[in-house]
N, C-alpha and C positions, 0 to 999 in steps of 0.2 A: 870780297877778295878770297881766292882759294886758300885752302889750308893743306899743310903737309904733315905727314906722320914722321915723328922723330924716334929713332931707335938708338939704344945704347950700343956700345961697341960689341956687346954680347947678343945683339939682336933683340933685346928685351924692349918692348914698347915703353917709351917715356912720356909721350904726350903728343899734342897737336899744336903746331905753331902756324902763324900766317906765312904765306908764301915768301914775303919779303924777308922775314927773319931766317927762314930756311936757306934762302939764296945767299944771305950774308954769311951763314955758317959754311956753305959750300965754297964761296969765293974767298973766305979767310982760311980755307984749308983745314977747318975744324971738323968738317963732315964730308961724307962721300954720298953722291946721289946714287941710289939703288934703282929707283923707278922714275921715269919722266912722265909728266902729265900730258905731253903732246903739244903743249903751247911753247912758244919761244918768247923770251924777253929781250928787248933790243936796247942797246945804248948807242952812242954816237959811233963807236968803233967795233963793238962786239955784239954777237947774238948768242944768247945762252939758253939752253933748253930749261924750262921750268920743272923743278923736281916735284914728285908726288910723295916719295919716300926717301928719307936721308938717314944715314947711320953715322953716329959720332965716331971719330977716329980714336978718341981716348975714352976709357971706361969711366963713367960717372957713378959714384956710389950714391944710391938712392936711400934715404932714410926710411924707416918703417912706415908703411902706408896702412892706415886703418881701413875700415870698411868703406865701400863706395859711398860718397856723400849723396844724400837725398836731395836732389834738385828737381825742379820742374822738367827741365830738359831730359835728365836721366830717367825720370819716371815715364815720360812720354816715349822714350826710346825703349824702355823695358816693356811697356804695354803696347808697343807698335803703333801708337797714335790712335788707338781704338778704345771706345768705351768698354769697360769691363762688365757692364750690365747688359747693354743691348747690341754692342758691336759697331755702333755708329762712330762717326768722327769725334774724337775726344777734344774738348776745348777747355776742360777744367779739371781740377784735382778734387778728389772726394775721399773722406775718411770712412772706411767700412764701418767701424764702430765710431760714431760721432765723438768729437772732442768734448762736446757738452755732456756726454755720458761717460766720460773717463777714457776715451780712446786716445792713444798716443800718436804722435807724428813720426812714425817709423815705417820702414819699407813694408812690413807685414800688414800694415793697416791703411796704407794709402794706395789709391788706384786712380787711373785716368778715367774720366767720365765725360759724357756729352752734357750739354747745358740742360737739356730736358730731364735726363735721369737725375742729375745733381739737384735740380729744383724739386722734382717729385719726391726724391728720397729725403731731402732736407736733413733733419737731425734724428731720423728714425733708424732702427736696426733693420737689417735685411729680412729677418724673420717676420717682422710686423707687416712688411709689404709682400711677403711671399717671393722675394727675388733671390736669385743665386748668382754668384760670380762665375764668369766664363772660365777663369783660371784663378788658382789660389795665389795671392800676392806673396812674393818672397824677395829677399834682398839679392841683387845680382852678385855673382862671384867671378873672380878671375881678373887678370890685368886688362883683358880686352874691354871690359866694361868701362874702364877709365877713359878709353878712347871713344867707344861707342856712345857713352853717356854725354859726351860733349856735343852730340848732335851732328858732328861732321863725319861723313862716311864716304869712302871712295872704294870702289871694287878692287882697285890695285893694292889696297892695304891688306886685303883678306889673307893672302899667303903669309904675311908677316905676323898677323894676329891669331892665326889658327892654333899654333902651339900654346896660346895663352887663353883659350876658351872662347875664341870668336865663333866657332861653329855652333856651340851651344847658344851663345848670345844671338847670333843671326837667325838660327832656327827658331828660337823663341820669339824673336821679333817678327819674322816672316810668317810663322805659324799663327800668331795672334792677329796679324793684319790680314791674313787671308780669309 
């Protein structure tokens, strides 16, 4: 099922919801459709364009949001789905400094890797293998990462995410995957 970007009344990105939830918000007059996906939803009497971006009519106060949570999906989005050692297709998560040697499970120590590199590296340091990382791992910043980290991306969302760091996020993802 397609997903829809939800913006606050101030155009701040709040999150991504399923199309059905977004349509309910629009039909209940709680949100306004800013971008349409091009598809149409049909009922017995009405045809409604499917939204791609909606904006809430009333401002919703968002509590303090800490750092972007470290999830597998967000990690693969940060690394562009590519192995940080060889550049191949990433299928697993690897700790740069192995947890068995005191490494932590934090953004600065976790990278996406292919199955082969992860198996060869095992619980060794990069220095022992003579390997180097393609890019230094770092925690993502900006509200746009909360959206991009969900794994759902739509090109129609980019203009609404640009003021919140989407250009940096997308450039990082596209630069790594190229």
